[in-house]
C-alpha positions as a printed NumPy array, in Angstrom:
array([[ 85.025, 138.646, 115.178],
       [ 82.25 , 136.154, 116.007],
       [ 80.362, 136.092, 119.275],
       [ 82.303, 133.037, 120.491],
       [ 85.772, 134.1  , 119.326],
       [ 86.825, 135.784, 122.569],
       [ 85.79 , 132.783, 124.664],
       [ 87.566, 130.387, 122.332],
       [ 90.77 , 132.388, 122.376],
       [ 90.739, 132.495, 126.191],
       [ 90.36 , 128.713, 126.323],
       [ 93.178, 128.18 , 123.824],
       [ 95.449, 130.505, 125.805],
       [ 94.586, 128.68 , 129.   ],
       [ 95.408, 125.349, 127.393],
       [ 98.752, 126.723, 126.157],
       [ 99.603, 127.785, 129.709],
       [ 98.425, 124.857, 131.845],
       [ 97.634, 121.994, 129.448],
       [ 94.612, 119.745, 129.658],
       [ 94.978, 119.281, 133.416],
       [ 93.395, 122.703, 133.763],
       [ 90.174, 121.537, 132.066],
       [ 87.306, 119.343, 133.158],
       [ 85.898, 116.793, 130.688],
       [ 83.226, 119.162, 129.424],
       [ 85.721, 121.96 , 128.723],
       [ 88.129, 119.559, 126.995],
       [ 85.364, 118.276, 124.738],
       [ 84.104, 121.794, 124.087],
       [ 87.546, 122.92 , 122.948],
       [ 88.085, 119.843, 120.784],
       [ 84.857, 120.621, 118.936],
       [ 86.14 , 124.133, 118.096],
       [ 88.144, 122.59 , 115.264],
       [ 85.187, 120.889, 113.6  ],
       [ 82.455, 123.433, 114.302],
       [ 83.888, 126.937, 113.881],
       [ 80.504, 128.697, 113.93 ],
       [ 78.581, 126.793, 116.607],
       [ 78.297, 127.009, 120.382],
       [ 80.308, 123.925, 121.253],
       [ 79.678, 124.457, 124.985],
       [ 76.104, 123.312, 124.559],
       [ 77.099, 120.445, 122.258],
       [ 79.705, 119.198, 124.726],
       [ 77.049, 119.077, 127.455],
       [ 74.698, 117.242, 125.1  ],
       [ 77.306, 114.628, 124.168],
       [ 78.236, 113.958, 127.785],
       [ 74.58 , 113.697, 128.749],
       [ 73.803, 111.314, 125.87 ],
       [ 76.774, 108.985, 126.348],
       [ 77.525, 109.418, 130.047],
       [ 81.254, 110.195, 130.069],
       [ 84.132, 111.479, 127.966],
       [ 85.501, 107.959, 127.306],
       [ 82.016, 106.844, 126.232],
       [ 81.799, 109.763, 123.791],
       [ 85.135, 108.836, 122.226],
       [ 84.236, 105.143, 122.117],
       [ 80.818, 105.723, 120.516],
       [ 80.428, 104.588, 116.932],
       [ 80.171, 107.041, 114.063],
       [ 76.435, 106.464, 113.532],
       [ 75.567, 107.149, 117.186],
       [ 77.631, 110.347, 117.188],
       [ 76.057, 111.535, 113.941],
       [ 72.582, 111.121, 115.388],
       [ 73.239, 113.719, 118.095],
       [ 71.571, 116.965, 117.034],
       [ 74.205, 119.506, 116.002],
       [ 77.007, 116.992, 115.411],
       [ 77.729, 116.939, 111.7  ],
       [ 80.132, 114.851, 109.673],
       [ 83.221, 116.906, 110.567],
       [ 82.643, 116.653, 114.322],
       [ 81.816, 112.946, 114.204],
       [ 84.969, 112.212, 112.193],
       [ 87.11 , 114.315, 114.54 ],
       [ 85.767, 112.537, 117.621],
       [ 86.441, 109.133, 116.051],
       [ 89.959, 110.212, 115.066],
       [ 90.982, 110.871, 118.677],
       [ 90.954, 107.262, 119.949],
       [ 92.357, 105.951, 116.668],
       [ 95.294, 108.366, 116.71 ],
       [ 95.82 , 107.751, 120.444],
       [ 95.976, 104.018, 119.853],
       [ 98.404, 104.375, 116.96 ],
       [100.617, 106.665, 119.025],
       [100.656, 104.265, 121.988],
       [101.358, 101.287, 119.733],
       [104.345, 102.989, 118.176],
       [105.884, 104.25 , 121.412],
       [105.313, 100.978, 123.296],
       [106.484,  98.482, 120.661],
       [109.658,  96.806, 121.95 ],
       [112.672,  98.322, 120.221],
       [115.001,  95.375, 120.824],
       [114.489,  91.814, 121.995],
       [111.4  ,  90.869, 123.994],
       [112.573,  90.469, 127.567],
       [109.469,  90.071, 129.717],
       [105.73 ,  89.352, 129.765],
       [105.27 ,  92.82 , 131.256],
       [106.821,  94.417, 128.17 ],
       [104.493,  92.465, 125.887],
       [101.497,  93.115, 128.132],
       [101.997,  96.879, 127.971],
       [102.307,  96.718, 124.2  ],
       [ 98.995,  94.875, 123.87 ],
       [ 97.252,  97.203, 126.328],
       [ 97.993,  99.923, 123.77 ],
       [ 97.053,  97.699, 120.835],
       [ 93.593,  97.028, 122.255],
       [ 92.931, 100.596, 123.409],
       [ 89.302, 101.596, 122.632],
       [ 88.732,  98.297, 120.809],
       [ 85.074,  97.264, 121.045],
       [ 85.291,  94.048, 118.999],
       [ 87.048,  90.888, 120.039],
       [ 90.203,  90.552, 117.988],
       [ 93.246,  88.278, 118.036],
       [ 96.815,  89.247, 117.144],
       [100.041,  87.373, 116.558],
       [103.305,  89.032, 117.56 ],
       [105.943,  87.421, 115.332],
       [109.522,  87.181, 116.586],
       [112.83 ,  86.146, 115.06 ],
       [115.335,  83.759, 116.678],
       [116.712,  86.611, 118.804],
       [113.183,  87.443, 120.09 ],
       [113.099,  90.674, 118.078],
       [109.747,  91.818, 116.718],
       [109.227,  91.058, 113.024],
       [105.577,  92.117, 112.804],
       [102.27 ,  92.154, 114.643],
       [ 99.364,  90.828, 112.57 ],
       [ 95.638,  90.448, 113.2  ],
       [ 94.608,  86.822, 112.762],
       [ 90.884,  87.139, 113.488],
       [ 88.299,  89.763, 114.427],
       [ 84.799,  89.734, 115.83 ],
       [ 85.173,  86.205, 117.161],
       [ 82.79 ,  84.857, 119.779],
       [ 85.48 ,  83.218, 121.871],
       [ 89.161,  82.408, 121.654],
       [ 88.621,  78.857, 120.352],
       [ 87.727,  80.411, 117.014],
       [ 91.126,  82.013, 116.496],
       [ 92.19 ,  81.242, 112.947],
       [ 94.859,  78.641, 113.633],
       [ 95.469,  78.07 , 109.943],
       [ 95.967,  81.801, 109.332],
       [ 98.286,  81.986, 112.321],
       [100.462,  79.139, 111.062],
       [100.525,  80.54 , 107.521],
       [101.443,  84.002, 108.845],
       [104.236,  82.625, 111.029],
       [105.687,  80.735, 108.078],
       [105.318,  83.68 , 105.713],
       [107.36 ,  85.917, 108.025],
       [109.794,  83.107, 108.922],
       [109.046,  83.598, 112.611],
       [110.992,  81.542, 115.144],
       [108.403,  82.173, 117.861],
       [104.985,  83.74 , 118.338],
       [103.058,  85.454, 121.113],
       [ 99.302,  85.469, 120.59 ],
       [ 96.931,  87.942, 122.232],
       [ 93.221,  88.597, 122.273],
       [ 90.894,  90.848, 124.225],
       [ 87.796,  90.567, 126.384],
       [ 86.166,  93.881, 125.357],
       [ 83.512,  93.84 , 128.08 ],
       [ 85.194,  91.927, 130.841],
       [ 88.237,  91.083, 132.902],
       [ 91.263,  89.387, 131.323],
       [ 90.708,  86.207, 133.327],
       [ 91.231,  83.268, 130.955],
       [ 88.219,  81.055, 130.273],
       [ 88.397,  77.292, 129.739],
       [ 88.058,  78.044, 126.011],
       [ 91.075,  80.376, 126.193],
       [ 93.189,  77.683, 127.81 ],
       [ 91.949,  75.04 , 125.375],
       [ 92.701,  77.328, 122.421],
       [ 96.232,  77.907, 123.709],
       [ 96.901,  74.18 , 123.564],
       [ 95.547,  73.897, 120.021],
       [ 97.666,  76.831, 118.853],
       [100.797,  75.468, 120.529],
       [100.375,  72.057, 118.909],
       [ 99.785,  73.586, 115.47 ],
       [102.874,  75.794, 115.723],
       [104.999,  72.919, 117.043],
       [104.268,  71.016, 113.833],
       [106.001,  73.731, 111.778],
       [108.836,  74.342, 114.228],
       [107.562,  77.643, 115.667],
       [107.479,  78.148, 119.43 ],
       [104.449,  79.653, 121.177],
       [105.955,  81.851, 123.879],
       [102.818,  83.219, 125.538],
       [ 99.119,  83.985, 125.251],
       [ 98.164,  87.462, 126.494],
       [ 94.572,  88.381, 127.325],
       [ 93.578,  92.053, 127.71 ],
       [ 90.462,  93.43 , 129.376],
       [ 89.373,  96.33 , 131.61 ],
       [ 92.736,  98.059, 131.212],
       [ 94.643,  94.995, 132.514],
       [ 96.407,  92.041, 130.961],
       [ 96.879,  88.395, 131.894],
       [ 99.826,  86.29 , 130.74 ],
       [ 99.012,  82.591, 130.602],
       [102.7  ,  81.74 , 130.752],
       [103.373,  84.034, 133.694],
       [100.442,  82.468, 135.54 ],
       [101.548,  78.885, 134.983],
       [ 99.003,  77.81 , 132.355],
       [101.66 ,  77.236, 129.688]])
């Protein structure tokens, strides 16, 4: 038995009994690192990560290169830490996707809050719906754009036609700001609506996500 085995087993037992609510951020990170670094003192590494990045969310949102540069964090630990937000986002996407017809902006807003979880780049999506407002697919139409006016309108129209969508909801994020629509966002919405109208596809809404909140242009009278 290694020098850390007893401590690790006590932490695992504690987690089994009370869940993560019984742990502070440092302890949670320490225990997570058990599974990538079986022979190291992950207590010290957890402190180092939190000190370097400032918070648990910042650790999980850090890029692979930044994590790898922390002394003691090898490939396995860096990959594990990057897996957590990616798996969390996939889980939330799958449990929040509307199962039947879209019924409200709130339903769509919650779905896109999950879709943009931990996303650091600006990205635009199209939620494609059939004539009963059921979800056909959700497709990225641009990534890393400077502002919403650069959304790939041609790709959006081609995607809507490919999937035979009757209507579309577009969404993009403000990674470092509030979801308040800019003049460019409102201008882009008009361009997208006109382009979709030409092929007989209705634009139902434009959702903007930022700072854990969403803004529906339709709900707020812009559309």
